[in-house]
N, CA, C and O atoms as CSV, one atom per row, in Angstrom:
chain,resi,resn,atom,element,x,y,z
A,1,MET,N,N,0.815,-1.193,0.000
A,1,MET,CA,C,0.000,0.000,0.000
A,1,MET,C,C,0.862,1.261,0.000
A,1,MET,O,O,0.527,2.239,-0.668
A,2,SER,N,N,1.981,1.246,0.752
A,2,SER,CA,C,2.823,2.435,0.822
A,2,SER,C,C,3.463,2.748,-0.529
A,2,SER,O,O,3.721,3.913,-0.833
A,3,VAL,N,N,3.720,1.734,-1.334
A,3,VAL,CA,C,4.281,1.973,-2.664
A,3,VAL,C,C,3.280,2.764,-3.501
A,3,VAL,O,O,3.663,3.708,-4.193
A,4,ASN,N,N,1.999,2.387,-3.446
A,4,ASN,CA,C,0.975,3.107,-4.198
A,4,ASN,C,C,0.804,4.527,-3.684
A,4,ASN,O,O,0.599,5.452,-4.470
A,5,LEU,N,N,0.887,4.706,-2.372
A,5,LEU,CA,C,0.770,6.029,-1.794
A,5,LEU,C,C,1.951,6.908,-2.214
A,5,LEU,O,O,1.763,8.082,-2.535
A,6,ASN,N,N,3.140,6.362,-2.213
A,6,ASN,CA,C,4.313,7.121,-2.662
A,6,ASN,C,C,4.205,7.482,-4.134
A,6,ASN,O,O,4.546,8.599,-4.524
A,7,ALA,N,N,3.742,6.564,-4.944
A,7,ALA,CA,C,3.569,6.832,-6.370
A,7,ALA,C,C,2.541,7.936,-6.579
A,7,ALA,O,O,2.728,8.809,-7.426
A,8,LEU,N,N,1.448,7.899,-5.805
A,8,LEU,CA,C,0.420,8.923,-5.918
A,8,LEU,C,C,0.983,10.291,-5.536
A,8,LEU,O,O,0.715,11.279,-6.219
A,9,LYS,N,N,1.748,10.360,-4.469
A,9,LYS,CA,C,2.349,11.625,-4.040
A,9,LYS,C,C,3.302,12.164,-5.104
A,9,LYS,O,O,3.316,13.366,-5.370
A,10,GLN,N,N,4.093,11.290,-5.710
A,10,GLN,CA,C,5.012,11.726,-6.763
A,10,GLN,C,C,4.242,12.248,-7.965
A,10,GLN,O,O,4.616,13.262,-8.555
A,11,TYR,N,N,3.156,11.551,-8.331
A,11,TYR,CA,C,2.334,11.990,-9.456
A,11,TYR,C,C,1.729,13.364,-9.172
A,11,TYR,O,O,1.740,14.244,-10.033
A,12,GLN,N,N,1.199,13.542,-7.955
A,12,GLN,CA,C,0.602,14.815,-7.597
A,12,GLN,C,C,1.645,15.931,-7.628
A,12,GLN,O,O,1.338,17.046,-8.049
A,13,SER,N,N,2.854,15.652,-7.195
A,13,SER,CA,C,3.924,16.632,-7.193
A,13,SER,C,C,4.278,17.045,-8.620
A,13,SER,O,O,4.442,18.232,-8.902
A,14,VAL,N,N,4.395,16.079,-9.508
A,14,VAL,CA,C,4.704,16.363,-10.915
A,14,VAL,C,C,3.561,17.132,-11.549
A,14,VAL,O,O,3.791,18.079,-12.301
A,15,ASP,N,N,2.327,16.734,-11.251
A,15,ASP,CA,C,1.153,17.407,-11.800
A,15,ASP,C,C,1.102,18.862,-11.338
A,15,ASP,O,O,0.811,19.752,-12.137
A,16,LEU,N,N,1.380,19.110,-10.067
A,16,LEU,CA,C,1.378,20.474,-9.541
A,16,LEU,C,C,2.475,21.305,-10.200
A,16,LEU,O,O,2.231,22.448,-10.587
A,17,ARG,N,N,3.684,20.746,-10.334
A,17,ARG,CA,C,4.776,21.487,-10.989
A,17,ARG,C,C,4.399,21.844,-12.418
A,17,ARG,O,O,4.652,22.964,-12.863
A,18,ALA,N,N,3.802,20.917,-13.137
A,18,ALA,CA,C,3.406,21.187,-14.525
A,18,ALA,C,C,2.354,22.287,-14.580
A,18,ALA,O,O,2.400,23.150,-15.457
A,19,THR,N,N,1.407,22.261,-13.648
A,19,THR,CA,C,0.371,23.281,-13.609
A,19,THR,C,C,0.971,24.648,-13.315
A,19,THR,O,O,0.611,25.633,-13.960
A,20,VAL,N,N,1.870,24.720,-12.362
A,20,VAL,CA,C,2.512,25.985,-11.990
A,20,VAL,C,C,3.335,26.531,-13.150
A,20,VAL,O,O,3.304,27.730,-13.425
A,21,GLU,N,N,4.068,25.657,-13.829
A,21,GLU,CA,C,4.939,26.103,-14.926
A,21,GLU,C,C,4.156,26.663,-16.100
A,21,GLU,O,O,4.678,27.498,-16.839
A,22,THR,N,N,2.918,26.226,-16.292
A,22,THR,CA,C,2.134,26.681,-17.439
A,22,THR,C,C,1.044,27.678,-17.071
A,22,THR,O,O,0.330,28.159,-17.952
A,23,ALA,N,N,0.902,27.995,-15.789
A,23,ALA,CA,C,-0.183,28.866,-15.345
A,23,ALA,C,C,0.112,30.334,-15.647
A,23,ALA,O,O,1.255,30.790,-15.604
A,24,SER,N,N,-0.968,31.051,-15.954
A,24,SER,CA,C,-0.870,32.504,-16.127
A,24,SER,C,C,-0.718,33.148,-14.747
A,24,SER,O,O,-0.980,32.502,-13.732
A,25,PRO,N,N,-0.299,34.405,-14.703
A,25,PRO,CA,C,-0.219,35.087,-13.405
A,25,PRO,C,C,-1.558,35.075,-12.655
A,25,PRO,O,O,-1.587,34.902,-11.437
A,26,HIS,N,N,-2.650,35.257,-13.377
A,26,HIS,CA,C,-3.981,35.227,-12.748
A,26,HIS,C,C,-4.249,33.859,-12.129
A,26,HIS,O,O,-4.738,33.769,-11.003
A,27,LYS,N,N,-3.937,32.818,-12.847
A,27,LYS,CA,C,-4.148,31.453,-12.354
A,27,LYS,C,C,-3.251,31.177,-11.146
A,27,LYS,O,O,-3.676,30.505,-10.206
A,28,MET,N,N,-2.028,31.683,-11.158
A,28,MET,CA,C,-1.109,31.472,-10.030
A,28,MET,C,C,-1.684,32.073,-8.748
A,28,MET,O,O,-1.642,31.443,-7.691
A,29,VAL,N,N,-2.220,33.292,-8.843
A,29,VAL,CA,C,-2.815,33.919,-7.664
A,29,VAL,C,C,-4.032,33.126,-7.215
A,29,VAL,O,O,-4.253,32.945,-6.018
A,30,SER,N,N,-4.811,32.659,-8.162
A,30,SER,CA,C,-5.968,31.816,-7.836
A,30,SER,C,C,-5.528,30.547,-7.101
A,30,SER,O,O,-6.188,30.113,-6.157
A,31,MET,N,N,-4.426,29.964,-7.531
A,31,MET,CA,C,-3.895,28.774,-6.864
A,31,MET,C,C,-3.424,29.102,-5.445
A,31,MET,O,O,-3.563,28.280,-4.539
A,32,LEU,N,N,-2.869,30.295,-5.253
A,32,LEU,CA,C,-2.470,30.717,-3.910
A,32,LEU,C,C,-3.683,30.832,-2.992
A,32,LEU,O,O,-3.647,30.388,-1.844
A,33,PHE,N,N,-4.755,31.429,-3.506
A,33,PHE,CA,C,-5.982,31.505,-2.711
A,33,PHE,C,C,-6.475,30.109,-2.334
A,33,PHE,O,O,-6.830,29.858,-1.182
A,34,ASP,N,N,-6.493,29.209,-3.310
A,34,ASP,CA,C,-6.945,27.838,-3.047
A,34,ASP,C,C,-6.079,27.162,-1.986
A,34,ASP,O,O,-6.592,26.486,-1.094
A,35,GLY,N,N,-4.771,27.348,-2.087
A,35,GLY,CA,C,-3.862,26.754,-1.110
A,35,GLY,C,C,-4.074,27.327,0.282
A,35,GLY,O,O,-4.052,26.596,1.273
A,36,ALA,N,N,-4.280,28.642,0.354
A,36,ALA,CA,C,-4.521,29.283,1.654
A,36,ALA,C,C,-5.813,28.767,2.266
A,36,ALA,O,O,-5.860,28.460,3.457
A,37,LEU,N,N,-6.862,28.670,1.456
A,37,LEU,CA,C,-8.151,28.201,1.976
A,37,LEU,C,C,-8.081,26.745,2.434
A,37,LEU,O,O,-8.701,26.372,3.429
A,38,LYS,N,N,-7.335,25.940,1.714
A,38,LYS,CA,C,-7.172,24.541,2.122
A,38,LYS,C,C,-6.421,24.463,3.454
A,38,LYS,O,O,-6.819,23.715,4.347
A,39,ALA,N,N,-5.351,25.223,3.587
A,39,ALA,CA,C,-4.579,25.226,4.838
A,39,ALA,C,C,-5.419,25.771,5.989
A,39,ALA,O,O,-5.323,25.277,7.113
A,40,LEU,N,N,-6.236,26.781,5.721
A,40,LEU,CA,C,-7.097,27.346,6.762
A,40,LEU,C,C,-8.161,26.349,7.207
A,40,LEU,O,O,-8.452,26.239,8.397
A,41,ALA,N,N,-8.736,25.627,6.259
A,41,ALA,CA,C,-9.735,24.610,6.617
A,41,ALA,C,C,-9.107,23.528,7.495
A,41,ALA,O,O,-9.713,23.065,8.462
A,42,THR,N,N,-7.893,23.137,7.144
A,42,THR,CA,C,-7.174,22.142,7.945
A,42,THR,C,C,-6.888,22.701,9.336
A,42,THR,O,O,-7.050,21.999,10.334
A,43,ALA,N,N,-6.463,23.967,9.404
A,43,ALA,CA,C,-6.171,24.605,10.689
A,43,ALA,C,C,-7.420,24.663,11.564
A,43,ALA,O,O,-7.353,24.423,12.770
A,44,LYS,N,N,-8.546,24.978,10.956
A,44,LYS,CA,C,-9.797,25.041,11.725
A,44,LYS,C,C,-10.124,23.677,12.325
A,44,LYS,O,O,-10.477,23.574,13.500
A,45,GLY,N,N,-10.004,22.638,11.513
A,45,GLY,CA,C,-10.248,21.292,12.011
A,45,GLY,C,C,-9.293,20.920,13.137
A,45,GLY,O,O,-9.688,20.286,14.115
A,46,CYS,N,N,-8.052,21.316,12.991
A,46,CYS,CA,C,-7.055,21.039,14.039
A,46,CYS,C,C,-7.394,21.778,15.326
A,46,CYS,O,O,-7.218,21.236,16.417
A,47,CYS,N,N,-7.880,23.015,15.208
A,47,CYS,CA,C,-8.307,23.759,16.404
A,47,CYS,C,C,-9.442,23.012,17.100
A,47,CYS,O,O,-9.448,22.872,18.323
A,48,GLU,N,N,-10.393,22.538,16.314
A,48,GLU,CA,C,-11.545,21.834,16.889
A,48,GLU,C,C,-11.142,20.535,17.572
A,48,GLU,O,O,-11.784,20.113,18.534
A,49,ARG,N,N,-10.085,19.899,17.082
A,49,ARG,CA,C,-9.602,18.641,17.677
A,49,ARG,C,C,-8.480,18.873,18.690
A,49,ARG,O,O,-7.964,17.920,19.273
A,50,THR,N,N,-8.104,20.131,18.899
A,50,THR,CA,C,-6.982,20.501,19.764
A,50,THR,C,C,-5.700,19.776,19.336
A,50,THR,O,O,-4.939,19.282,20.168
A,51,ASP,N,N,-5.487,19.727,18.035
A,51,ASP,CA,C,-4.267,19.159,17.453
A,51,ASP,C,C,-3.268,20.310,17.304
A,51,ASP,O,O,-3.239,20.991,16.279
A,52,ILE,N,N,-2.469,20.512,18.319
A,52,ILE,CA,C,-1.568,21.664,18.383
A,52,ILE,C,C,-0.558,21.654,17.239
A,52,ILE,O,O,-0.351,22.671,16.578
A,53,GLU,N,N,0.058,20.519,17.011
A,53,GLU,CA,C,1.079,20.419,15.958
A,53,GLU,C,C,0.470,20.681,14.581
A,53,GLU,O,O,1.017,21.452,13.793
A,54,GLY,N,N,-0.656,20.042,14.295
A,54,GLY,CA,C,-1.325,20.234,13.010
A,54,GLY,C,C,-1.806,21.660,12.825
A,54,GLY,O,O,-1.683,22.234,11.743
A,55,ARG,N,N,-2.364,22.236,13.909
A,55,ARG,CA,C,-2.844,23.619,13.858
A,55,ARG,C,C,-1.705,24.563,13.513
A,55,ARG,O,O,-1.831,25.401,12.620
A,56,SER,N,N,-0.603,24.425,14.217
A,56,SER,CA,C,0.537,25.313,13.978
A,56,SER,C,C,1.074,25.167,12.561
A,56,SER,O,O,1.361,26.162,11.896
A,57,ALA,N,N,1.209,23.934,12.103
A,57,ALA,CA,C,1.719,23.705,10.741
A,57,ALA,C,C,0.777,24.304,9.694
A,57,ALA,O,O,1.230,24.925,8.733
A,58,SER,N,N,-0.525,24.119,9.877
A,58,SER,CA,C,-1.498,24.623,8.901
A,58,SER,C,C,-1.588,26.141,8.925
A,58,SER,O,O,-1.672,26.775,7.874
A,59,ILE,N,N,-1.571,26.729,10.122
A,59,ILE,CA,C,-1.611,28.187,10.215
A,59,ILE,C,C,-0.339,28.787,9.639
A,59,ILE,O,O,-0.390,29.821,8.973
A,60,ASN,N,N,0.796,28.153,9.885
A,60,ASN,CA,C,2.055,28.645,9.295
A,60,ASN,C,C,2.008,28.578,7.777
A,60,ASN,O,O,2.466,29.495,7.096
A,61,LYS,N,N,1.453,27.492,7.245
A,61,LYS,CA,C,1.352,27.359,5.788
A,61,LYS,C,C,0.437,28.447,5.215
A,61,LYS,O,O,0.780,29.099,4.229
A,62,ALA,N,N,-0.724,28.634,5.840
A,62,ALA,CA,C,-1.652,29.669,5.381
A,62,ALA,C,C,-1.002,31.046,5.473
A,62,ALA,O,O,-1.142,31.866,4.566
A,63,SER,N,N,-0.295,31.294,6.565
A,63,SER,CA,C,0.378,32.588,6.744
A,63,SER,C,C,1.432,32.813,5.662
A,63,SER,O,O,1.540,33.911,5.116
A,64,ASP,N,N,2.203,31.780,5.356
A,64,ASP,CA,C,3.214,31.899,4.295
A,64,ASP,C,C,2.560,32.245,2.961
A,64,ASP,O,O,3.080,33.062,2.201
A,65,ILE,N,N,1.431,31.627,2.684
A,65,ILE,CA,C,0.736,31.903,1.417
A,65,ILE,C,C,0.203,33.334,1.407
A,65,ILE,O,O,0.285,34.020,0.389
A,66,ILE,N,N,-0.341,33.782,2.533
A,66,ILE,CA,C,-0.851,35.156,2.605
A,66,ILE,C,C,0.286,36.157,2.440
A,66,ILE,O,O,0.110,37.193,1.799
A,67,VAL,N,N,1.441,35.861,3.007
A,67,VAL,CA,C,2.619,36.711,2.786
A,67,VAL,C,C,2.957,36.733,1.290
A,67,VAL,O,O,3.323,37.777,0.751
A,68,GLY,N,N,2.835,35.587,0.626
A,68,GLY,CA,C,3.055,35.525,-0.817
A,68,GLY,C,C,2.050,36.365,-1.588
A,68,GLY,O,O,2.406,37.037,-2.556
A,69,LEU,N,N,0.792,36.326,-1.158
A,69,LEU,CA,C,-0.228,37.156,-1.803
A,69,LEU,C,C,0.079,38.640,-1.607
A,69,LEU,O,O,-0.091,39.441,-2.526
A,70,LYS,N,N,0.531,39.001,-0.405
A,70,LYS,CA,C,0.942,40.395,-0.141
A,70,LYS,C,C,2.060,40.803,-1.095
A,70,LYS,O,O,2.087,41.923,-1.604
A,71,GLY,N,N,2.978,39.871,-1.322
A,71,GLY,CA,C,4.105,40.145,-2.200
A,71,GLY,C,C,3.706,40.338,-3.650
A,71,GLY,O,O,4.449,40.949,-4.419
A,72,CYS,N,N,2.559,39.833,-4.030
A,72,CYS,CA,C,2.068,39.989,-5.408
A,72,CYS,C,C,1.446,41.359,-5.654
A,72,CYS,O,O,1.248,41.759,-6.801
A,73,LEU,N,N,1.142,42.071,-4.584
A,73,LEU,CA,C,0.473,43.362,-4.741
A,73,LEU,C,C,1.431,44.405,-5.308
A,73,LEU,O,O,2.600,44.470,-4.929
A,74,ASP,N,N,0.914,45.210,-6.215
A,74,ASP,CA,C,1.665,46.336,-6.757
A,74,ASP,C,C,1.053,47.598,-6.156
A,74,ASP,O,O,0.092,48.152,-6.690
A,75,LEU,N,N,1.622,48.042,-5.044
A,75,LEU,CA,C,1.047,49.172,-4.321
A,75,LEU,C,C,1.158,50.479,-5.101
A,75,LEU,O,O,0.378,51.403,-4.868
A,76,ASP,N,N,2.118,50.570,-6.026
A,76,ASP,CA,C,2.262,51.784,-6.837
A,76,ASP,C,C,1.183,51.860,-7.910
A,76,ASP,O,O,0.591,52.919,-8.123
A,77,GLN,N,N,0.928,50.757,-8.578
A,77,GLN,CA,C,-0.033,50.735,-9.685
A,77,GLN,C,C,-1.450,50.365,-9.235
A,77,GLN,O,O,-2.424,50.701,-9.908
A,78,GLY,N,N,-1.562,49.673,-8.099
A,78,GLY,CA,C,-2.851,49.119,-7.683
A,78,GLY,C,C,-3.799,50.064,-6.982
A,78,GLY,O,O,-4.967,49.737,-6.771
A,79,GLY,N,N,-3.308,51.225,-6.622
A,79,GLY,CA,C,-4.175,52.228,-6.005
A,79,GLY,C,C,-4.807,51.760,-4.708
A,79,GLY,O,O,-4.210,51.009,-3.936
A,80,GLU,N,N,-6.030,52.222,-4.488
A,80,GLU,CA,C,-6.746,51.944,-3.237
A,80,GLU,C,C,-7.032,50.458,-3.051
A,80,GLU,O,O,-6.991,49.953,-1.929
A,81,VAL,N,N,-7.319,49.760,-4.139
A,81,VAL,CA,C,-7.617,48.330,-4.027
A,81,VAL,C,C,-6.409,47.576,-3.471
A,81,VAL,O,O,-6.548,46.766,-2.554
A,82,ALA,N,N,-5.239,47.839,-4.018
A,82,ALA,CA,C,-4.030,47.166,-3.537
A,82,ALA,C,C,-3.750,47.537,-2.084
A,82,ALA,O,O,-3.355,46.683,-1.290
A,83,GLN,N,N,-3.952,48.804,-1.734
A,83,GLN,CA,C,-3.726,49.250,-0.357
A,83,GLN,C,C,-4.679,48.531,0.603
A,83,GLN,O,O,-4.266,48.101,1.679
A,84,ARG,N,N,-5.930,48.403,0.221
A,84,ARG,CA,C,-6.925,47.722,1.073
A,84,ARG,C,C,-6.597,46.236,1.216
A,84,ARG,O,O,-6.724,45.665,2.299
A,85,LEU,N,N,-6.178,45.623,0.122
A,85,LEU,CA,C,-5.788,44.206,0.197
A,85,LEU,C,C,-4.574,44.029,1.098
A,85,LEU,O,O,-4.501,43.070,1.866
A,86,ASP,N,N,-3.629,44.946,1.004
A,86,ASP,CA,C,-2.449,44.892,1.857
A,86,ASP,C,C,-2.860,44.948,3.335
A,86,ASP,O,O,-2.343,44.193,4.158
A,87,GLU,N,N,-3.777,45.834,3.654
A,87,GLU,CA,C,-4.280,45.956,5.022
A,87,GLU,C,C,-5.042,44.703,5.450
A,87,GLU,O,O,-4.918,44.248,6.587
A,88,LEU,N,N,-5.825,44.156,4.537
A,88,LEU,CA,C,-6.574,42.938,4.838
A,88,LEU,C,C,-5.637,41.760,5.098
A,88,LEU,O,O,-5.871,40.964,6.008
A,89,TYR,N,N,-4.584,41.653,4.304
A,89,TYR,CA,C,-3.615,40.573,4.513
A,89,TYR,C,C,-2.876,40.751,5.845
A,89,TYR,O,O,-2.622,39.775,6.550
A,90,ASP,N,N,-2.530,42.003,6.187
A,90,ASP,CA,C,-1.896,42.258,7.492
A,90,ASP,C,C,-2.831,41.850,8.629
A,90,ASP,O,O,-2.417,41.194,9.584
A,91,TYR,N,N,-4.081,42.242,8.512
A,91,TYR,CA,C,-5.081,41.879,9.523
A,91,TYR,C,C,-5.208,40.361,9.627
A,91,TYR,O,O,-5.255,39.809,10.726
A,92,SER,N,N,-5.261,39.699,8.485
A,92,SER,CA,C,-5.394,38.238,8.462
A,92,SER,C,C,-4.222,37.577,9.169
A,92,SER,O,O,-4.407,36.625,9.927
A,93,LEU,N,N,-3.027,38.075,8.925
A,93,LEU,CA,C,-1.836,37.509,9.565
A,93,LEU,C,C,-1.878,37.705,11.083
A,93,LEU,O,O,-1.513,36.807,11.843
A,94,ARG,N,N,-2.320,38.870,11.509
A,94,ARG,CA,C,-2.437,39.116,12.961
A,94,ARG,C,C,-3.477,38.185,13.586
A,94,ARG,O,O,-3.254,37.631,14.663
A,95,GLN,N,N,-4.592,38.018,12.919
A,95,GLN,CA,C,-5.657,37.160,13.438
A,95,GLN,C,C,-5.212,35.695,13.470
A,95,GLN,O,O,-5.556,34.962,14.397
A,96,LEU,N,N,-4.458,35.274,12.475
A,96,LEU,CA,C,-3.971,33.890,12.470
A,96,LEU,C,C,-2.966,33.664,13.593
A,96,LEU,O,O,-2.940,32.594,14.200
A,97,TYR,N,N,-2.156,34.651,13.867
A,97,TYR,CA,C,-1.233,34.553,15.004
A,97,TYR,C,C,-2.033,34.357,16.293
A,97,TYR,O,O,-1.704,33.507,17.121
A,98,GLN,N,N,-3.077,35.154,16.444
A,98,GLN,CA,C,-3.918,35.068,17.636
A,98,GLN,C,C,-4.664,33.727,17.674
A,98,GLN,O,O,-4.799,33.123,18.738
A,99,ALA,N,N,-5.141,33.270,16.532
A,99,ALA,CA,C,-5.849,31.984,16.463
A,99,ALA,C,C,-4.944,30.844,16.890
A,99,ALA,O,O,-5.376,29.921,17.581
A,100,ASN,N,N,-3.697,30.911,16.479
A,100,ASN,CA,C,-2.737,29.876,16.843
A,100,ASN,C,C,-2.468,29.925,18.347
A,100,ASN,O,O,-2.402,28.890,19.010
A,101,LYS,N,N,-2.318,31.109,18.860
A,101,LYS,CA,C,-2.033,31.303,20.283
A,101,LYS,C,C,-3.195,30.832,21.167
A,101,LYS,O,O,-2.979,30.263,22.237
A,102,GLU,N,N,-4.432,31.077,20.705
A,102,GLU,CA,C,-5.622,30.783,21.502
A,102,GLU,C,C,-6.337,29.491,21.100
A,102,GLU,O,O,-7.345,29.127,21.705
A,103,ASN,N,N,-5.817,28.794,20.075
A,103,ASN,CA,C,-6.496,27.612,19.529
A,103,ASN,C,C,-7.941,27.961,19.158
A,103,ASN,O,O,-8.875,27.270,19.565
A,104,SER,N,N,-8.118,29.029,18.389
A,104,SER,CA,C,-9.444,29.561,18.087
A,104,SER,C,C,-9.914,29.216,16.668
A,104,SER,O,O,-9.450,29.794,15.685
A,105,ALA,N,N,-10.842,28.265,16.591
A,105,ALA,CA,C,-11.451,27.922,15.302
A,105,ALA,C,C,-12.258,29.098,14.768
A,105,ALA,O,O,-12.382,29.263,13.554
A,106,GLU,N,N,-12.806,29.917,15.660
A,106,GLU,CA,C,-13.625,31.059,15.248
A,106,GLU,C,C,-12.784,32.104,14.509
A,106,GLU,O,O,-13.215,32.646,13.491
A,107,LEU,N,N,-11.598,32.380,15.020
A,107,LEU,CA,C,-10.721,33.333,14.332
A,107,LEU,C,C,-10.276,32.787,12.974
A,107,LEU,O,O,-10.199,33.532,11.997
A,108,VAL,N,N,-9.989,31.505,12.919
A,108,VAL,CA,C,-9.612,30.896,11.634
A,108,VAL,C,C,-10.789,31.008,10.665
A,108,VAL,O,O,-10.595,31.333,9.494
A,109,GLN,N,N,-12.009,30.741,11.144
A,109,GLN,CA,C,-13.194,30.830,10.286
A,109,GLN,C,C,-13.380,32.256,9.760
A,109,GLN,O,O,-13.776,32.447,8.610
A,110,GLU,N,N,-13.098,33.249,10.594
A,110,GLU,CA,C,-13.200,34.638,10.145
A,110,GLU,C,C,-12.277,34.878,8.950
A,110,GLU,O,O,-12.676,35.512,7.973
A,111,ILE,N,N,-11.055,34.377,9.026
A,111,ILE,CA,C,-10.097,34.570,7.934
A,111,ILE,C,C,-10.501,33.756,6.713
A,111,ILE,O,O,-10.302,34.199,5.582
A,112,ILE,N,N,-11.066,32.572,6.927
A,112,ILE,CA,C,-11.593,31.793,5.793
A,112,ILE,C,C,-12.626,32.634,5.049
A,112,ILE,O,O,-12.615,32.690,3.820
A,113,GLY,N,N,-13.516,33.286,5.792
A,113,GLY,CA,C,-14.537,34.125,5.154
A,113,GLY,C,C,-13.941,35.275,4.365
A,113,GLY,O,O,-14.376,35.558,3.249
A,114,LEU,N,N,-12.951,35.938,4.937
A,114,LEU,CA,C,-12.322,37.078,4.258
A,114,LEU,C,C,-11.578,36.644,2.995
A,114,LEU,O,O,-11.731,37.249,1.934
A,115,ILE,N,N,-10.771,35.591,3.122
A,115,ILE,CA,C,-9.989,35.121,1.975
A,115,ILE,C,C,-10.919,34.547,0.903
A,115,ILE,O,O,-10.660,34.708,-0.289
A,116,SER,N,N,-11.992,33.886,1.316
A,116,SER,CA,C,-12.972,33.351,0.344
A,116,SER,C,C,-13.588,34.473,-0.471
A,116,SER,O,O,-13.769,34.345,-1.682
A,117,GLU,N,N,-13.911,35.575,0.199
A,117,GLU,CA,C,-14.527,36.701,-0.494
A,117,GLU,C,C,-13.560,37.320,-1.514
A,117,GLU,O,O,-13.952,37.625,-2.640
A,118,VAL,N,N,-12.314,37.499,-1.116
A,118,VAL,CA,C,-11.312,38.057,-2.035
A,118,VAL,C,C,-11.076,37.087,-3.196
A,118,VAL,O,O,-10.983,37.501,-4.351
A,119,SER,N,N,-10.981,35.802,-2.880
A,119,SER,CA,C,-10.775,34.787,-3.912
A,119,SER,C,C,-11.921,34.776,-4.910
A,119,SER,O,O,-11.704,34.679,-6.117
A,120,SER,N,N,-13.131,34.875,-4.404
A,120,SER,CA,C,-14.305,34.882,-5.282
A,120,SER,C,C,-14.264,36.085,-6.220
A,120,SER,O,O,-14.540,35.955,-7.412
A,121,GLY,N,N,-13.922,37.248,-5.683
A,121,GLY,CA,C,-13.799,38.440,-6.523
A,121,GLY,C,C,-12.710,38.281,-7.569
A,121,GLY,O,O,-12.870,38.695,-8.717
A,122,TRP,N,N,-11.605,37.680,-7.163
A,122,TRP,CA,C,-10.490,37.457,-8.088
A,122,TRP,C,C,-10.920,36.525,-9.223
A,122,TRP,O,O,-10.639,36.782,-10.394
A,123,ASN,N,N,-11.598,35.453,-8.862
A,123,ASN,CA,C,-12.006,34.472,-9.868
A,123,ASN,C,C,-13.126,34.984,-10.767
A,123,ASN,O,O,-13.278,34.518,-11.896
A,124,ASP,N,N,-13.918,35.946,-10.269
A,124,ASP,CA,C,-15.013,36.513,-11.062
A,124,ASP,C,C,-14.585,37.729,-11.880
A,124,ASP,O,O,-15.411,38.386,-12.512
A,125,MET,N,N,-13.295,38.016,-11.860
A,125,MET,CA,C,-12.761,39.157,-12.597
A,125,MET,C,C,-13.105,39.012,-14.090
A,125,MET,O,O,-13.009,37.917,-14.644
A,126,PRO,N,N,-13.504,40.115,-14.738
A,126,PRO,CA,C,-13.795,40.041,-16.173
A,126,PRO,C,C,-12.589,39.523,-16.970
A,126,PRO,O,O,-11.438,39.797,-16.630
A,127,VAL,N,N,-12.875,38.788,-18.010
A,127,VAL,CA,C,-11.848,38.136,-18.817
A,127,VAL,C,C,-10.811,39.122,-19.343
A,127,VAL,O,O,-9.632,38.779,-19.428
A,128,GLU,N,N,-11.219,40.328,-19.694
A,128,GLU,CA,C,-10.264,41.280,-20.265
A,128,GLU,C,C,-9.169,41.686,-19.276
A,128,GLU,O,O,-8.139,42.220,-19.689
A,129,TYR,N,N,-9.373,41.442,-17.980
A,129,TYR,CA,C,-8.356,41.747,-16.978
A,129,TYR,C,C,-7.464,40.554,-16.659
A,129,TYR,O,O,-6.447,40.697,-15.980
A,130,LYS,N,N,-7.839,39.402,-17.140
A,130,LYS,CA,C,-7.071,38.181,-16.896
A,130,LYS,C,C,-6.011,38.028,-17.987
A,130,LYS,O,O,-6.064,37.090,-18.782
A,131,VAL,N,N,-5.075,38.929,-18.019
A,131,VAL,CA,C,-4.024,38.941,-19.043
A,131,VAL,C,C,-3.259,37.625,-19.001
A,131,VAL,O,O,-2.810,37.173,-17.947
A,132,GLY,N,N,-3.126,37.024,-20.181
A,132,GLY,CA,C,-2.352,35.802,-20.301
A,132,GLY,C,C,-3.052,34.567,-19.764
A,132,GLY,O,O,-2.412,33.532,-19.574
A,133,GLU,N,N,-4.352,34.654,-19.515
A,133,GLU,CA,C,-5.089,33.497,-18.968
A,133,GLU,C,C,-5.071,32.363,-19.984
A,133,GLU,O,O,-5.290,32.558,-21.180
A,134,LYS,N,N,-4.803,31.174,-19.459
A,134,LYS,CA,C,-4.778,29.984,-20.307
A,134,LYS,C,C,-5.923,29.092,-19.954
A,134,LYS,O,O,-6.086,28.029,-20.554
């Protein structure tokens, strides 16, 4: 069974690398949102089960992705929208720190809601703004 599991993990790794290498910038950001939401969902479950190690690992992963999303912002060209997103990401990082400290599924859920809303807006962006979309 472990041989099949290892083969599956290798396949998934190759599949993810291929997707990343061919993705447009818009798709890459969308993938970051998906990764953050997946890590946040895992963190919430870990909070509910009081799985300290899993919670910390998942919150750290989500935080790293949110830092990556912050890094994608162009504060010079993005105007008020980029500034607001920057503030939202800072807030999210602070709340995740607190969620980790307090084992708070509620704080994690709050960030899931915020990131879901931004992700939905990103994915619903008109096609003419999705430069290089494949």
